[in-house]
C-alpha positions as CSV (number, residue, x, y, z in Angstrom):
1,M,-11.1,96.0,150.7
2,L,-8.4,94.1,152.3
3,V,-11.0,92.3,154.4
4,L,-12.8,91.3,151.2
5,I,-9.6,90.0,149.6
6,G,-8.8,88.0,152.8
7,A,-12.3,86.6,153.0
8,A,-12.2,85.6,149.3
9,S,-8.7,84.1,149.8
10,A,-10.0,82.1,152.8
11,W,-13.0,81.0,150.9
12,Q,-10.8,79.9,148.0
13,L,-8.5,78.1,150.3
14,Q,-11.4,76.2,152.0
15,D,-12.8,75.3,148.5
16,W,-9.4,73.8,147.5
17,R,-9.0,72.0,150.7
18,Y,-12.5,70.5,150.7
19,G,-12.3,69.8,147.0
20,K,-9.1,67.8,147.6
21,Q,-10.7,65.9,150.5
22,L,-13.7,65.0,148.3
23,A,-11.6,64.2,145.2
24,E,-9.7,61.4,147.0
25,P,-12.8,59.3,147.9
26,A,-14.2,59.9,144.5
27,R,-11.0,58.7,142.9
28,L,-10.9,55.6,145.1
29,H,-14.5,54.9,144.3
30,T,-13.8,55.2,140.6
31,E,-10.8,52.8,140.9
32,T,-12.9,50.3,142.8
33,L,-15.6,50.4,140.1
34,N,-13.0,50.0,137.4
35,Q,-11.6,46.9,139.2
36,L,-15.0,45.4,139.6
37,T,-15.8,46.0,136.0
38,M,-12.5,44.4,134.9
39,A,-13.2,41.4,137.2
40,A,-16.7,41.0,135.8
41,A,-15.3,41.2,132.2
42,T,-12.7,38.6,133.0
43,A,-15.3,36.3,134.5
44,Q,-17.5,36.8,131.5
45,Q,-14.7,36.0,129.1
46,A,-13.8,32.9,131.1
47,E,-17.5,31.7,130.9
48,Q,-17.5,32.4,127.1
49,D,-14.3,30.4,126.7
50,K,-15.8,27.5,128.6
51,R,-19.0,27.7,126.5
52,L,-16.9,27.8,123.3
53,A,-14.9,24.8,124.4
54,L,-18.1,22.9,125.2
55,E,-19.6,23.7,121.9
56,Q,-16.4,22.6,120.1
57,R,-16.4,19.3,122.1
58,L,-20.1,18.7,121.3
59,A,-19.5,19.5,117.6
60,A,-16.7,17.0,117.5
61,S,-18.8,14.4,119.3
62,D,-21.7,15.0,116.9
63,K,-19.4,14.6,113.9
64,T,-18.0,11.4,115.3
65,H,-21.5,10.0,116.0
66,S,-22.7,11.1,112.6
67,E,-19.8,9.3,111.0
68,K,-20.6,6.2,113.0
69,M,-24.2,6.4,111.9
70,T,-23.2,6.9,108.2
71,N,-20.8,3.9,108.4
72,A,-23.4,1.7,110.0
73,Q,-25.9,2.6,107.3
74,K,-23.4,1.9,104.6
75,D,-22.6,-1.5,106.1
76,Q,-26.2,-2.3,106.4
77,A,-26.9,-1.3,102.8
78,L,-23.9,-3.4,101.6
79,L,-25.2,-6.4,103.6
80,R,-28.7,-5.9,102.2
81,D,-27.2,-5.7,98.6
82,R,-25.1,-8.9,99.2
83,L,-28.2,-10.7,100.5
84,A,-30.3,-9.5,97.6
85,T,-27.8,-10.7,95.0
86,S,-27.3,-14.0,96.6
87,D,-23.6,-13.2,97.2
88,L,-24.2,-13.8,100.9
89,R,-26.6,-16.2,102.6
90,L,-27.6,-16.2,106.2
91,S,-27.8,-19.5,108.0
92,V,-28.5,-20.6,111.5
93,L,-27.2,-23.4,113.6
94,I,-29.6,-26.1,114.4
95,D,-29.3,-28.1,117.5
96,A,-28.7,-31.7,116.4
97,G,-31.0,-33.0,119.1
98,A,-33.7,-30.6,118.3
99,A,-33.7,-31.5,114.6
100,G,-35.4,-34.7,115.6
101,G,-34.2,-36.8,112.8
102,C,-35.0,-34.1,110.2
103,S,-32.7,-34.4,107.3
104,V,-31.3,-30.9,107.2
105,P,-28.1,-30.8,105.1
106,A,-25.0,-29.7,106.8
107,T,-23.4,-26.8,105.1
108,A,-19.7,-27.0,105.7
109,G,-17.9,-23.8,104.6
110,A,-14.3,-23.1,104.4
111,G,-14.7,-20.0,106.5
112,G,-16.9,-21.6,109.1
113,V,-15.8,-22.3,112.7
114,D,-18.4,-25.0,113.2
115,H,-17.2,-28.5,112.4
116,A,-19.9,-30.7,110.9
117,A,-22.6,-28.5,112.5
118,V,-26.1,-28.7,111.1
119,R,-27.1,-25.4,109.6
120,A,-30.2,-24.2,107.8
121,R,-30.2,-21.3,105.3
122,L,-32.6,-18.5,105.9
123,D,-35.0,-17.4,103.2
124,P,-33.6,-14.2,101.7
125,A,-36.8,-12.2,102.7
126,H,-36.3,-13.3,106.3
127,A,-32.6,-12.4,106.1
128,Q,-33.5,-8.9,104.8
129,R,-35.9,-8.4,107.8
130,I,-33.2,-9.6,110.2
131,V,-30.7,-7.2,108.7
132,A,-33.2,-4.3,108.9
133,I,-33.9,-5.1,112.6
134,T,-30.2,-5.2,113.4
135,G,-29.7,-2.0,111.5
136,D,-32.4,-0.3,113.5
137,G,-30.7,-1.6,116.6
138,D,-27.3,-0.3,115.5
139,R,-28.7,3.1,114.8
140,G,-30.5,3.1,118.2
141,L,-27.2,2.2,120.0
142,I,-25.3,4.9,118.1
143,A,-28.0,7.5,119.0
144,L,-27.9,6.3,122.6
145,Q,-24.1,6.8,122.7
146,A,-24.5,10.3,121.2
147,C,-27.1,11.2,123.9
148,Q,-24.9,9.8,126.7
149,A,-21.9,11.7,125.4
150,Y,-24.0,14.9,125.2
151,V,-25.4,14.5,128.8
152,K,-21.9,13.7,130.1
153,A,-20.5,16.8,128.4
154,I,-23.3,19.0,129.7
155,S,-23.2,17.6,133.2
156,S,-19.5,18.0,133.5
157,R,-19.9,21.7,132.7
158,A,-22.8,22.4,135.0
159,P,-22.0,23.5,138.5
160,A,-22.7,20.9,141.2
161,P,-25.9,21.5,143.1
162,P,-25.5,22.9,146.6
């Protein structure tokens, strides 16, 4: 019986000793996995923060460009209305040499910067078309600026190619 107790005690002692030897690497492995998980979570949070900051910059840029577009449209509508009500007339400078003796009256205005320049008033319908063309150009330039700002924001975020 004493031999059985001695064998059982030796068996139990070996089990504890091997259990302790196996527990240490398992604990180290678990700690390593926890550290890797925390590092991955930190990296993911940093990427989410970068994305959120980019989205906020893009939203602010979009708002700015939308305001510019709205202001340009309002200015164009005001100009069209002023042309339609004869409150404003468009005129062009005529080269005195190119007029070839044509008797175009000089329209001297108090707000003009041309002194005794020969000017011709444009027909209101032509003036409306010119305003529409310039309005389209303004909207195109504003859209181009928005696209350039978007590409610049996106390309500054993207990693450089290897």
